[in-house]
C-alpha positions in Angstrom: 7.9 18.1 7.5 8.2 21.7 6.6 11.0 22.7 4.2 11.7 19.0 3.4 8.3 18.4 1.8 9.2 19.7 -1.6 12.4 17.7 -1.6 10.6 14.5 -0.6 7.9 15.1 -3.3 10.6 15.6 -5.9 12.3 12.3 -4.9 9.1 10.4 -5.0 8.0 11.9 -8.3 11.3 10.8 -9.8 10.6 7.2 -8.9 6.9 7.3 -9.5 6.3 9.4 -12.6 2.5 9.3 -12.3 2.7 11.5 -9.2 4.1 14.4 -11.2 0.6 15.4 -12.6 -1.4 14.0 -9.7 -3.4 16.9 -8.2 -4.1 14.8 -5.0 -0.4 14.0 -4.3 0.8 15.3 -0.9 3.0 14.2 1.9 0.9 13.3 5.0 3.4 12.1 7.6 7.0 12.2 8.7 9.2 9.3 7.6 9.3 6.3 9.9 10.7 2.8 9.5 8.2 1.4 12.1 5.7 0.0 9.6 5.5 -0.6 5.8 2.9 -0.1 3.1 1.2 -3.4 3.6 0.7 -2.7 7.4 -0.6 0.8 6.5 -3.1 -0.5 4.0 -4.1 -3.4 6.4 -4.3 -0.9 9.3 -1.8 -2.6 11.6 -0.1 0.0 13.8 3.6 0.1 14.4 4.6 -3.2 12.9 6.2 -4.3 9.6 3.7 -6.6 7.9 5.3 -9.5 6.0 5.5 -13.3 6.2 8.0 -14.5 8.9 10.0 -16.2 6.1 10.1 -12.9 4.1 13.0 -10.5 3.9 14.2 -9.8 7.5 13.6 -6.2 8.5 14.8 -4.1 11.4 14.4 -6.0 14.7 12.5 -8.9 13.0 9.2 -8.0 14.6 6.7 -8.5 11.9 3.0 -9.4 11.6 1.3 -11.8 9.2 -2.3 -12.9 9.6 -3.0 -16.5 10.6 -4.5 -18.4 7.7 -2.6 -16.7 5.0 0.2 -18.6 3.2 3.6 -17.3 4.3 5.0 -16.3 1.0 5.9 -13.1 -1.0 3.8 -14.5 -3.9 0.9 -12.1 -4.8 -1.7 -14.7 -4.0 -0.4 -14.8 -0.4 -1.1 -11.1 -0.1 -4.6 -11.6 -1.4 -5.1 -14.3 1.2 -3.8 -12.0 3.9 -6.3 -9.3 3.0 -9.1 -11.9 2.8 -8.5 -12.8 6.5 -9.7 -9.2 7.2 -12.8 -9.6 5.1 -11.6 -8.1 1.8 -12.7 -9.7 -1.5 -11.6 -8.9 -5.0 -13.8 -6.3 -6.8 -13.9 -4.9 -10.3 -13.0 -1.2 -9.8 -11.3 1.4 -7.6 -14.4 3.8 -7.5 -15.5 4.9 -4.1 -18.5 2.9 -2.7 -20.4 4.0 0.3 -20.0 1.5 3.1 -16.8 -0.1 1.7 -13.1 0.3 2.2 -10.9 -0.5 -0.7 -7.2 -1.5 -1.1 -5.0 -1.8 -4.2 -2.4 -4.6 -4.3 0.6 -4.2 -6.5 2.9 -6.9 -8.0 5.8 -7.5 -10.2 4.4 -9.7 -13.0 7.9 -11.0 -13.9 8.4 -12.8 -10.6 4.8 -12.9 -9.3 5.8 -11.2 -6.1 3.8 -8.5 -4.3 5.4 -5.1 -4.0 3.0 -2.6 -2.5 -0.5 -1.9 -1.1 -2.5 1.3 -1.0 -5.8 2.1 0.9 -8.6 4.3 -0.2 -9.7 7.3 1.9 -13.4 8.0 2.5 -13.2 10.9 0.1 -12.0 8.7 -2.8 -8.3 9.6 -2.6 -5.7 7.0 -1.8 -3.0 6.7 0.8 0.3 4.8 0.7 3.3 4.3 2.9 6.4 4.7 0.8 8.8 2.1 2.1 10.5 3.4 5.3 9.8 7.0 4.1 6.6 9.0 4.4 2.9 8.3 4.0 1.4 10.1 1.1 -2.0 10.9 -0.3 -2.5 10.3 -4.1 -5.0 9.8 -6.8 -6.0 6.5 -8.5 -3.8 3.5 -7.8 -2.3 3.5 -11.3 -0.3 6.7 -10.5 2.1 4.5 -8.5 2.6 2.0 -11.2 6.4 2.1 -11.9 9.6 0.1 -12.1 9.7 0.1 -8.3 6.1 -1.1 -7.6 5.2 -2.8 -10.8 1.5 -2.9 -11.7 -1.8 -3.0 -9.8 -2.7 -6.7 -9.5 -6.2 -6.2 -8.1 -8.6 -4.0 -6.1 -10.2 -5.5 -3.0 -13.0 -4.2 -0.8 -14.6 -5.0 2.5 -17.8 -3.8 4.2 -17.3 -1.1 6.9 -19.5 0.8 9.2 -18.7 4.5 9.1 
C-alpha cells in the first residue's frame, strides 16, 4: 500500500464525505477485484457474491446462498444474510457474542448497494468495490450518493 494510501484515502473521502472526519478510517488491504463488499461482509473468500441473474462480473464466477431469492432487491440481500443466521436488530452497537452487518440500499429503486461488517472492537470493515478493504466508524459514514442509506443492521450469534 505505502505511498498510495493517502491518494486512495483522498479518492474514497471524495465519494464518501462521512469518511473525512472519521477517526477510524484507514486502508486495510491492497485492491483486488476477486471479491466484493457483499462477500466480504458475508465472509465468503475469493468470490464475487451476487445472484446469478445479477450484473455479470469478471469471469462470471459468483456465489449466492441457496434459499435466498435471486434478485438485486434489498429484501433478497436480507434473505441471503438470514441463510447464515443473521436477523434484523435495532442498533449497530457492539454486543458480546454477536457479529453484526449493515446492509445499504438505494431507496429510489429498492436495490441493495453495499454491506459492511463489524469488527470485534466495534469498528466496521468494508470492501470498496474492486478497490481496497477499509476500516471505518459507524455504518452511516458510508451513506452517500454511491451507496445510498443504511437499510438495516443484522446480527448473528458467534462463538469467539
